[in-house]
All heavy atoms as an XYZ file, in Angstrom:
783
protein
N       0.835     -1.168     -0.005
C      -0.004     -0.013     -0.003
C       0.897      1.246     -0.002
O       1.833      1.369      0.799
C      -0.902     -0.017      1.214
C      -1.798      1.170      1.340
S      -2.869      0.978      2.803
C      -4.125      2.091      2.326
N       0.594      2.155     -0.917
C       1.414      3.380     -1.030
C       1.135      4.337      0.109
O       0.015      4.471      0.542
C       1.140      4.009     -2.372
N       2.196      5.031      0.505
C       2.123      6.083      1.525
C       2.719      7.315      0.907
O       3.500      7.264     -0.009
C       2.919      5.721      2.775
C       2.442      4.539      3.516
C       3.354      4.270      4.758
O       4.508      4.631      4.753
N       2.803      3.662      5.753
N       2.373      8.457      1.508
C       2.955      9.711      1.057
C       3.850     10.257      2.151
O       3.476     10.352      3.307
C       1.851     10.751      0.750
O       0.960     10.202     -0.228
C       2.407     12.052      0.237
N       5.090     10.571      1.768
C       6.080     11.099      2.667
C       6.346     12.573      2.315
O       6.564     12.891      1.139
C       7.414     10.308      2.556
C       8.502     10.936      3.412
C       7.205      8.872      2.916
N       6.268     13.418      3.292
C       6.537     14.862      3.057
C       8.049     15.045      3.117
O       8.712     14.719      4.130
C       5.855     15.708      4.121
O       4.447     15.513      4.027
C       6.197     17.203      3.905
N       8.632     15.559      2.013
C      10.053     15.772      1.944
C      10.456     17.164      2.427
O      11.591     17.326      2.890
C      10.524     15.583      0.472
N       9.560     18.095      2.345
C       9.874     19.456      2.800
C       9.229     20.453      1.869
O       8.485     20.090      0.936
N       9.526     21.719      2.114
C       8.998     22.754      1.247
C       9.904     22.931      0.047
O      11.097     22.594      0.114
C       8.847     24.066      2.014
O      10.110     24.592      2.319
N       9.396     23.509     -1.009
C      10.188     23.762     -2.196
C      11.395     24.598     -1.871
O      12.521     24.319     -2.319
C       9.329     24.421     -3.314
C      10.170     24.848     -4.462
C       8.219     23.481     -3.763
N      11.252     25.586     -1.007
C      12.379     26.457     -0.666
C      13.476     25.693      0.157
O      14.629     26.124      0.136
C      11.902     27.685      0.127
O      11.264     27.271      1.326
N      13.085     24.639      0.836
C      14.073     23.847      1.603
C      14.817     22.843      0.717
O      15.795     22.234      1.183
C      13.352     23.032      2.698
C      12.750     23.902      3.784
C      11.914     23.080      4.748
O      11.316     22.047      4.317
O      11.818     23.491      5.906
N      14.375     22.694     -0.536
C      14.919     21.689     -1.425
C      15.368     22.374     -2.739
O      14.800     22.201     -3.805
C      13.895     20.623     -1.745
C      13.299     19.931     -0.520
C      12.014     19.149     -0.877
C      14.333     18.984      0.100
N      16.451     23.177     -2.630
C      16.874     23.999     -3.795
C      17.378     23.136     -4.952
O      17.883     22.020     -4.757
C      18.010     24.859     -3.226
C      18.505     24.100     -2.041
C      17.333     23.374     -1.481
N      17.352     23.699     -6.161
C      17.859     22.981     -7.341
C      19.358     22.762     -7.244
O      20.064     23.483     -6.563
C      17.536     23.959     -8.506
C      16.484     24.848     -7.967
C      16.721     24.949     -6.511
N      19.800     21.737     -7.977
C      21.219     21.477     -8.079
C      21.846     20.620     -6.982
O      23.014     20.340     -7.012
N      21.019     20.203     -6.001
C      21.529     19.384     -4.944
C      20.758     18.084     -4.880
O      19.628     18.024     -5.320
C      21.366     20.114     -3.587
C      22.152     21.406     -3.460
C      21.879     22.068     -2.172
C      22.874     21.623     -1.147
N      22.680     22.248      0.179
N      21.380     17.052     -4.293
C      20.707     15.808     -4.021
C      20.272     15.810     -2.555
O      21.119     16.053     -1.692
C      21.600     14.619     -4.313
C      22.074     14.633     -5.770
C      20.814     13.311     -4.036
C      23.158     13.636     -6.084
N      19.023     15.601     -2.297
C      18.486     15.624     -0.938
C      18.194     14.199     -0.501
O      17.541     13.467     -1.175
C      17.216     16.501     -0.886
C      17.462     17.874     -1.445
N      18.014     18.859     -0.734
C      17.184     18.348     -2.681
C      18.088     19.962     -1.487
N      17.615     19.637     -2.695
N      18.750     13.866      0.663
C      18.555     12.513      1.230
C      17.258     12.515      2.044
O      17.163     13.267      3.006
C      19.728     12.135      2.099
C      19.656     10.757      2.708
C      20.890     10.455      3.542
C      20.839      9.123      4.152
N      22.061      8.836      4.981
N      16.323     11.657      1.676
C      15.038     11.487      2.359
C      15.029     10.090      2.919
O      15.213      9.123      2.180
C      13.853     11.751      1.417
C      13.985     13.054      0.669
C      12.543     11.656      2.176
C      14.000     14.306      1.536
N      14.790      9.964      4.209
C      14.706      8.672      4.845
C      13.294      8.367      5.278
O      12.625      9.220      5.868
C      15.673      8.581      6.017
C      17.139      8.704      5.579
C      18.098      8.648      6.708
O      18.191      9.637      7.478
O      18.721      7.581      6.919
N      12.879      7.169      4.974
C      11.522      6.698      5.361
C      11.694      5.293      5.902
O      11.862      4.353      5.109
C      10.562      6.752      4.192
C       9.188      6.226      4.490
N       8.330      6.871      5.355
C       8.550      5.108      4.088
C       7.221      6.142      5.433
N       7.351      5.079      4.664
N      11.711      5.128      7.206
C      11.997      3.854      7.772
C      13.394      3.437      7.365
O      14.350      4.157      7.534
N      13.501      2.250      6.805
C      14.789      1.709      6.325
C      15.143      2.221      4.920
O      16.253      2.010      4.422
C      14.779      0.175      6.307
C      14.497     -0.449      7.660
C      15.757     -0.504      8.520
O      16.812     -0.803      7.981
O      15.605     -0.283      9.727
N      14.199      2.858      4.286
C      14.368      3.266      2.874
C      15.061      4.600      2.762
O      14.735      5.532      3.499
C      12.978      3.373      2.235
C      12.977      3.373      0.760
C      11.574      3.056      0.252
O      10.571      3.455      0.845
N      11.513      2.353     -0.849
N      16.035      4.685      1.848
C      16.740      5.940      1.571
C      16.376      6.335      0.138
O      16.466      5.531     -0.782
C      18.287      5.762      1.667
C      18.985      7.031      1.292
C      18.656      5.321      3.072
N      15.978      7.578     -0.002
C      15.551      8.109     -1.290
C      16.406      9.304     -1.646
O      16.639     10.177     -0.821
C      14.058      8.547     -1.256
C      13.188      7.299     -0.894
C      13.628      9.180     -2.589
C      11.748      7.646     -0.574
N      16.869      9.347     -2.916
C      17.617     10.489     -3.429
C      16.618     11.355     -4.157
O      16.048     10.957     -5.176
C      18.735     10.046     -4.359
N      16.397     12.569     -3.641
C      15.438     13.516     -4.215
C      16.218     14.643     -4.887
O      17.102     15.237     -4.283
C      14.521     14.085     -3.152
C      13.519     15.109     -3.559
C      12.439     14.524     -4.485
C      12.839     15.776     -2.368
N      15.876     14.914     -6.155
C      16.623     15.921     -6.914
C      15.641     16.929     -7.472
O      14.581     16.588     -8.023
C      17.402     15.270     -8.075
C      18.141     16.300     -8.887
C      18.358     14.184     -7.549
N      15.995     18.210     -7.364
C      15.229     19.305     -7.908
C      16.030     19.847     -9.083
O      17.109     20.393     -8.915
C      15.058     20.384     -6.836
C      14.322     21.642     -7.351
O      14.115     21.794     -8.540
N      13.954     22.501     -6.435
N      15.481     19.698    -10.281
C      16.086     20.297    -11.476
C      15.146     21.355    -12.017
O      14.114     21.066    -12.583
C      16.374     19.210    -12.555
C      17.328     18.148    -11.995
C      16.900     19.849    -13.854
C      17.646     17.002    -12.938
N      15.538     22.599    -11.743
C      14.750     23.741    -12.223
C      13.277     23.652    -11.809
O      12.399     23.929    -12.637
C      14.915     23.934    -13.706
C      16.340     24.202    -14.112
O      17.029     24.885    -13.331
O      16.759     23.769    -15.163
N      12.974     23.208    -10.620
C      11.606     23.116    -10.124
C      10.901     21.810    -10.410
O       9.777     21.616     -9.991
N      11.526     20.933    -11.159
C      10.981     19.598    -11.432
C      11.699     18.626    -10.513
O      12.922     18.574    -10.465
C      11.184     19.208    -12.896
C      10.507     17.951    -13.280
C      10.658     17.637    -14.766
O      11.445     18.214    -15.487
N       9.890     16.632    -15.232
N      10.890     17.830     -9.741
C      11.455     16.947     -8.764
C      11.479     15.493     -9.240
O      10.533     15.033     -9.856
C      10.681     17.019     -7.442
C      10.943     18.323     -6.701
C      10.159     19.447     -6.981
C      11.923     18.440     -5.756
C      10.414     20.627     -6.296
C      12.169     19.602     -5.044
C      11.406     20.720     -5.356
N      12.565     14.812     -8.910
C      12.741     13.394     -9.233
C      13.208     12.669     -7.980
O      13.990     13.208     -7.186
C      13.815     13.229    -10.316
C      13.544     13.947    -11.584
C      13.999     15.250    -11.770
C      12.778     13.370    -12.573
C      13.740     15.920    -12.927
C      12.508     14.038    -13.751
C      12.986     15.331    -13.948
N      12.708     11.446     -7.782
C      13.083     10.666     -6.621
C      13.425      9.238     -7.056
O      12.646      8.606     -7.763
C      11.979     10.642     -5.578
N      14.591      8.748     -6.637
C      15.036      7.383     -6.937
C      15.548      6.754     -5.660
O      15.925      7.448     -4.700
C      16.130      7.337     -8.074
C      15.593      7.865     -9.357
C      17.375      8.064     -7.634
N      15.609      5.423     -5.706
C      16.232      4.704     -4.599
C      17.613      5.271     -4.354
O      18.398      5.406     -5.295
C      16.306      3.206     -4.954
C      16.827      2.318     -3.863
O      17.418      2.811     -2.888
O      16.644      1.104     -3.959
N      17.917      5.585     -3.092
C      19.185      6.239     -2.760
C      20.362      5.328     -2.607
O      21.449      5.770     -2.291
N      20.180      4.012     -2.805
C      21.286      3.039     -2.679
C      21.566      2.489     -4.094
O      20.714      1.867     -4.688
C      20.895      1.899     -1.726
C      22.065      0.895     -1.629
C      20.575      2.444     -0.365
N      22.763      2.712     -4.588
C      23.169      2.303     -5.924
C      23.026      0.788     -6.079
O      23.481      0.033     -5.254
C      24.617      2.746     -6.181
S      25.212      2.281     -7.809
N      22.403      0.364     -7.171
C      22.194     -1.039     -7.464
C      23.437     -1.754     -7.813
O      23.525     -2.994     -7.769
N      24.491     -1.052     -8.148
C      25.770     -1.704     -8.567
C      26.540     -2.244     -7.348
O      26.801     -3.440     -7.293
C      26.633     -0.678     -9.332
C      28.047     -1.124     -9.518
N      29.105     -0.443     -9.003
C      28.575     -2.213    -10.155
C      30.238     -1.053     -9.309
N      29.921     -2.142    -10.032
N      26.842     -1.369     -6.376
C      27.660     -1.820     -5.247
C      27.160     -1.260     -3.914
O      27.901     -1.271     -2.954
C      29.123     -1.453     -5.448
N      25.948     -0.718     -3.898
C      25.380     -0.220     -2.656
C      25.866      1.153     -2.221
O      25.706      1.551     -1.082
N      26.445      1.897     -3.163
C      26.939      3.248     -2.849
C      25.803      4.245     -2.542
O      24.662      4.016     -2.923
N      26.153      5.349     -1.886
C      25.163      6.343     -1.509
C      24.891      7.339     -2.626
O      25.625      8.317     -2.809
C      25.827      7.038     -0.316
C      27.301      6.962     -0.634
C      27.465      5.653     -1.326
N      23.831      7.123     -3.410
C      23.496      8.068     -4.469
C      23.260      9.470     -3.992
O      23.482     10.453     -4.740
C      22.283      7.577     -5.281
C      22.499      6.384     -6.213
C      21.206      6.052     -6.912
C      23.583      6.670     -7.218
N      22.873      9.623     -2.736
C      22.624     10.964     -2.184
C      23.912     11.787     -2.093
O      23.854     13.008     -1.920
C      21.986     10.851     -0.787
S      20.412     10.044     -0.829
N      25.066     11.145     -2.193
C      26.346     11.847     -2.181
C      26.994     11.947     -3.564
O      28.126     12.358     -3.692
C      27.319     11.160     -1.217
C      26.935     11.259      0.217
C      28.119     10.871      1.109
N      27.579     10.335      2.340
C      28.200      9.397      3.032
N      29.339      8.896      2.612
N      27.690      8.946      4.134
N      26.200     11.555     -4.541
C      26.708     11.555     -5.920
C      26.588     12.922     -6.546
O      26.517     13.966     -5.891
N      26.556     12.929     -7.883
C      26.434     14.176     -8.667
C      25.235     14.047     -9.595
O      24.840     12.978     -9.975
C      27.700     14.418     -9.446
C      28.908     14.694     -8.571
C      30.145     15.027     -9.395
O      30.003     15.415    -10.563
O      31.235     14.879     -8.823
N      24.747     15.213    -10.000
C      23.621     15.293    -10.951
C      24.080     16.059    -12.182
O      24.745     17.092    -12.053
C      22.410     16.001    -10.318
C      21.345     16.287    -11.330
C      21.858     15.206     -9.161
N      23.739     15.493    -13.330
C      23.941     16.222    -14.591
C      22.521     16.701    -14.981
O      21.738     15.925    -15.485
C      24.543     15.317    -15.705
C      24.686     16.084    -16.992
C      25.892     14.744    -15.230
N      22.247     17.947    -14.655
C      20.874     18.467    -14.819
C      20.379     18.417    -16.261
O      19.216     18.049    -16.487
C      20.823     19.888    -14.289
N      21.231     18.806    -17.217
C      20.806     18.803    -18.602
C      20.349     17.443    -19.105
O      19.450     17.307    -19.925
C      21.918     19.301    -19.539
C      22.500     20.635    -19.176
C      23.662     20.553    -18.239
O      23.645     19.769    -17.249
N      24.694     21.317    -18.450
N      20.985     16.398    -18.575
C      20.645     15.003    -18.978
C      19.714     14.289    -18.023
O      19.286     13.165    -18.305
C      21.938     14.237    -19.162
C      22.822     14.809    -20.265
C      24.184     14.123    -20.336
O      24.322     12.995    -19.803
O      25.081     14.690    -20.949
N      19.414     14.949    -16.902
C      18.573     14.325    -15.853
C      19.144     12.994    -15.428
O      18.445     11.967    -15.470
C      17.113     14.236    -16.286
C      16.520     15.631    -16.540
C      15.094     15.589    -16.919
C      14.592     17.029    -17.133
N      13.432     17.109    -17.883
N      20.414     13.019    -15.023
C      21.134     11.814    -14.658
C      21.748     12.034    -13.272
O      22.251     13.123    -12.964
C      22.248     11.508    -15.701
C      23.217     10.479    -15.201
C      21.603     11.051    -17.008
N      21.752     10.968    -12.454
C      22.427     10.972    -11.154
C      23.544      9.905    -11.255
O      23.339      8.881    -11.867
C      21.445     10.687    -10.018
C      22.116     10.886     -8.664
C      20.809      9.319    -10.130
C      21.124     10.843     -7.484
N      24.703     10.239    -10.639
C      25.775      9.265    -10.633
C      26.221      8.932     -9.219
O      26.134      9.762     -8.319
C      26.988      9.795    -11.444
O      27.532     10.934    -10.832
N      26.653      7.707     -9.061
C      27.129      7.242     -7.731
C      28.534      7.697     -7.497
O      29.404      7.628     -8.391
C      27.027      5.694     -7.720
S      27.552      5.000     -6.147
N      28.855      8.147     -6.290
C      30.204      8.625     -5.989
C      31.220      7.509     -5.904
O      32.414      7.796     -6.005
C      30.042      9.335     -4.650
C      28.910      8.642     -3.994
C      27.973      8.274     -5.096
N      30.830      6.279     -5.705
C      31.815      5.197     -5.576
C      32.465      4.774     -6.855
O      33.653      4.669     -6.959
C      31.153      3.977     -4.892
C      30.893      4.132     -3.414
C      31.096      5.259     -2.664
C      30.401      3.132     -2.554
N      30.736      5.020     -1.359
C      30.316      3.713     -1.257
C      30.011      1.823     -2.723
C      29.881      3.001     -0.146
C      29.571      1.091     -1.614
C      29.495      1.702     -0.357
N      31.665      4.525     -7.897
C      32.188      3.980     -9.164
C      31.716      4.771    -10.372
O      32.004      4.382    -11.478
C      31.874      2.506     -9.318
C      32.402      1.662     -8.208
N      31.579      1.155     -7.232
C      33.661      1.289     -7.871
C      32.312      0.470     -6.363
N      33.558      0.520     -6.726
N      30.924      5.823    -10.154
C      30.470      6.634    -11.277
C      29.306      6.086    -12.103
O      29.041      6.612    -13.165
N      28.681      5.034    -11.604
C      27.544      4.459    -12.369
C      26.428      5.502    -12.433
O      26.119      6.148    -11.443
C      27.080      3.136    -11.734
C      28.003      2.044    -12.040
C      29.370      2.001    -11.806
C      27.686      0.771    -12.624
N      29.871      0.814    -12.235
C      28.890      0.030    -12.727
C      26.508      0.228    -13.059
C      28.939     -1.233    -13.267
C      26.543     -1.069    -13.592
C      27.738     -1.781    -13.707
N      25.823      5.660    -13.599
C      24.832      6.686    -13.824
C      23.441      6.092    -14.012
O      23.289      4.998    -14.641
C      25.190      7.488    -15.069
C      26.500      8.223    -14.926
C      26.878      8.965    -16.200
O      26.727      8.406    -17.320
O      27.317     10.112    -16.084
N      22.435      6.867    -13.524
C      21.060      6.430    -13.622
C      20.197      7.596    -14.145
O      20.376      8.741    -13.726
C      20.559      6.023    -12.252
C      21.268      4.857    -11.637
C      22.426      5.069    -10.872
C      20.856      3.559    -11.890
C      23.127      3.989    -10.343
C      21.580      2.472    -11.379
C      22.702      2.694    -10.625
O      23.402      1.629    -10.089
N      19.279      7.250    -15.046
C      18.333      8.223    -15.543
C      17.328      8.530    -14.426
O      16.701      7.597    -13.883
C      17.637      7.645    -16.763
C      16.633      8.562    -17.407
O      15.649      8.919    -16.757
O      16.852      8.921    -18.579
N      17.152      9.813    -14.094
C      16.269     10.177    -12.995
C      14.779      9.987    -13.341
O      13.959      9.825    -12.438
C      16.496     11.640    -12.586
C      17.778     11.882    -11.803
C      18.104     13.389    -11.768
C      17.659     11.326    -10.403
N      14.454      9.981    -14.593
C      13.049      9.818    -15.002
C      12.594      8.360    -14.983
O      11.528      8.056    -14.521
C      12.802     10.428    -16.379
C      13.077     11.932    -16.394
C      12.934     12.480    -17.774
O      11.880     12.979    -18.127
N      13.978     12.415    -18.567
N      13.430      7.479    -15.454
C      13.074      6.068    -15.582
C      13.749      5.164    -14.556
O      13.312      4.061    -14.310
C      13.433      5.559    -16.977
O      14.851      5.516    -17.146
N      14.873      5.628    -13.976
C      15.672      4.791    -13.069
C      16.641      3.893    -13.776
O      17.434      3.193    -13.174
N      16.618      3.904    -15.125
C      17.472      3.020    -15.913
C      18.920      3.333    -15.664
O      19.387      4.483    -15.701
C      17.176      3.164    -17.404
C      17.996      2.216    -18.245
C      17.689      2.345    -19.721
O      16.588      2.782    -20.088
O      18.550      1.927    -20.515
N      19.720      2.266    -15.425
C      21.151      2.375    -15.282
C      21.734      2.515    -16.671
O      21.469      1.659    -17.550
C      21.715      1.147    -14.571
S      23.517      1.209    -14.409
N      22.550      3.527    -16.909
C      23.118      3.744    -18.228
C      24.266      2.771    -18.515
O      24.643      2.617    -19.655
C      23.543      5.218    -18.352
C      22.445      6.222    -18.125
C      22.983      7.643    -18.318
C      21.232      5.974    -19.001
N      24.836      2.155    -17.486
C      25.919      1.206    -17.684
C      25.379     -0.221    -17.862
O      25.924     -0.996    -18.618
C      26.853      1.147    -16.458
C      27.714      2.308    -16.103
S      27.428      3.852    -16.836
C      28.920      4.686    -16.287
N      24.310     -0.561    -17.151
C      23.716     -1.874    -17.192
C      22.249     -1.783    -16.837
O      21.890     -1.706    -15.649
C      24.455     -2.769    -16.150
C      23.922     -4.190    -16.118
O      22.895     -4.476    -16.772
O      24.518     -5.024    -15.396
N      21.362     -1.788    -17.819
C      19.911     -1.627    -17.595
C      19.314     -2.653    -16.633
O      18.261     -2.390    -16.048
C      19.307     -1.788    -19.008
C      20.408     -1.381    -19.916
C      21.686     -1.881    -19.281
N      19.970     -3.760    -16.383
C      19.442     -4.746    -15.426
C      19.561     -4.268    -13.990
O      18.948     -4.847    -13.099
C      20.128     -6.082    -15.595
O      21.459     -6.028    -15.129
N      20.310     -3.167    -13.747
C      20.482     -2.629    -12.424
C      19.708     -1.363    -12.184
O      20.038     -0.507    -11.384
C      21.954     -2.352    -12.132
C      22.854     -3.557    -12.105
C      24.305     -3.141    -11.892
C      22.444     -4.535    -11.037
N      18.600     -1.207    -12.894
C      17.811      0.046    -12.781
C      17.350      0.311    -11.376
O      17.074     -0.622    -10.604
C      16.620     -0.046    -13.724
O      17.049     -0.045    -15.051
N      17.266      1.579    -11.032
C      16.839      2.037     -9.697
C      15.323      2.181     -9.671
O      14.703      2.585    -10.689
C      17.471      3.385     -9.375
C      18.961      3.380     -9.194
C      19.406      2.518     -8.046
O      19.881      1.431     -8.236
N      19.272      3.044     -6.842
N      14.747      1.950     -8.529
C      13.314      2.218     -8.322
C      13.107      3.738     -8.380
O      13.873      4.483     -7.804
C      12.857      1.643     -7.020
C      11.391      1.867     -6.778
C      10.922      1.172     -5.526
C       9.446      1.412     -5.376
N       8.823      0.519     -4.437
N      12.051      4.161     -9.052
C      11.695      5.597     -9.062
C      10.416      5.752     -8.279
O       9.590      4.864     -8.191
C      11.539      6.165    -10.492
C      12.855      6.145    -11.248
C      10.503      5.392    -11.290
N      10.267      6.949     -7.711
C       9.093      7.274     -6.871
C       8.390      8.486     -7.497
O       9.064      9.422     -7.968
C       9.493      7.603     -5.434
C      10.247      6.513     -4.764
C      11.642      6.423     -4.853
C       9.568      5.513     -4.058
C      12.340      5.389     -4.216
C      10.278      4.487     -3.421
C      11.658      4.429     -3.510
N       7.074      8.470     -7.441
C       6.285      9.603     -7.910
C       6.453     10.766     -6.906
O       6.460     10.545     -5.707
C       4.825      9.228     -8.025
N       6.616     11.970     -7.459
C       6.777     13.157     -6.626
C       5.689     14.164     -7.018
O       5.426     14.364     -8.188
C       8.169     13.796     -6.790
C       8.302     15.017     -5.897
C       9.261     12.797     -6.524
N       5.058     14.729     -5.984
C       4.049     15.760     -6.223
C       4.398     16.997     -5.421
O       4.943     16.895     -4.340
C       2.677     15.272     -5.775
C       2.167     14.065     -6.519
C       0.827     13.585     -5.957
O       0.304     14.128     -5.012
N       0.276     12.549     -6.567
N       4.076     18.151     -5.980
C       4.226     19.389     -5.262
C       2.822     19.956     -5.072
O       2.126     20.230     -6.017
C       5.110     20.444     -6.027
C       5.215     21.722     -5.260
C       6.498     19.854     -6.277
N       2.427     20.056     -3.799
C       1.112     20.612     -3.458
C       1.353     21.856     -2.634
O       1.947     21.795     -1.578
C       0.310     19.584     -2.655
C       0.001     18.326     -3.436
C      -0.683     17.297     -2.608
O      -0.571     17.252     -1.368
N      -1.398     16.380     -3.249
N       0.859     22.970     -3.142
C       1.131     24.302     -2.590
C       2.639     24.447     -2.590
O       3.248     24.449     -3.639
C       0.540     24.460     -1.214
C      -1.016     24.366     -1.227
O      -1.583     24.901     -2.198
O      -1.581     23.718     -0.352
N       3.305     24.500     -1.458
C       4.769     24.640     -1.400
C       5.412     23.375     -0.839
O       6.596     23.373     -0.482
C       5.096     25.849     -0.522
C       6.586     26.181     -0.529
O       7.161     26.217     -1.644
O       7.163     26.352      0.534
N       4.644     22.263     -0.741
C       5.113     21.059     -0.087
C       5.428     19.975     -1.115
O       4.608     19.685     -2.008
C       4.080     20.540      0.930
O       3.772     21.583      1.846
C       4.594     19.350      1.669
N       6.639     19.402     -0.992
C       7.087     18.318     -1.874
C       6.767     17.009     -1.167
O       7.179     16.743     -0.050
C       8.567     18.421     -2.160
C       9.009     17.274     -3.068
C       8.883     19.743     -2.830
N       6.035     16.111     -1.880
C       5.633     14.820     -1.314
C       6.065     13.692     -2.246
O       5.997     13.823     -3.471
C       4.123     14.775     -1.115
C       3.623     15.796     -0.110
C       2.150     15.736      0.106
C       1.754     16.763      1.159
N       0.348     16.617      1.530
N       6.483     12.580     -1.653
C       6.964     11.404     -2.383
C       6.035     10.246     -2.038
O       5.760      9.990     -0.874
C       8.392     11.052     -2.006
C       9.333     12.253     -2.215
C       8.880      9.836     -2.775
C      10.703     12.079     -1.623
N       5.626      9.503     -3.079
C       4.813      8.305     -2.859
C       5.758      7.110     -2.713
O       6.551      6.855     -3.572
C       3.854      8.085     -4.050
C       2.694      9.062     -4.059
C       1.712      8.734     -5.165
O       1.595      7.528     -5.505
O       1.117      9.643     -5.659
N       5.637      6.421     -1.577
C       6.482      5.264     -1.299
C       5.587      4.058     -1.045
O       4.405      4.221     -0.717
C       7.435      5.478     -0.139
C       8.430      6.614     -0.426
C       6.684      5.790      1.140
N       6.157      2.861     -1.157
C       5.397      1.635     -0.861
C       5.853      1.022      0.435
O       6.938      1.182      0.854
C       5.544      0.630     -1.996
C       4.882      1.158     -3.253
C       4.996      0.172     -4.392
O       5.256     -1.026     -4.183
O       4.808      0.616     -5.512
């Protein structure tokens, strides 16, 4: 059953940074690219690295892992190095000034 997690206000989640959102045992990497929000599983599928400490290529909507540089498409979660290691993506909604993530 899906739940909604409040990540914060838009002003608390500025563009160009990766925001670490924790929900129970789950870690989510939340990215704001020019006001559009993306959320993916925050643990790299390759070697378990912390995607929340990685880098974002805003023009390509890609997040990379700091450990080995593996890249993931923020829209689909697809791993650009090995599609079998795709990351889970989460729906993100902005209601008024509040950013919310749907988790299972």
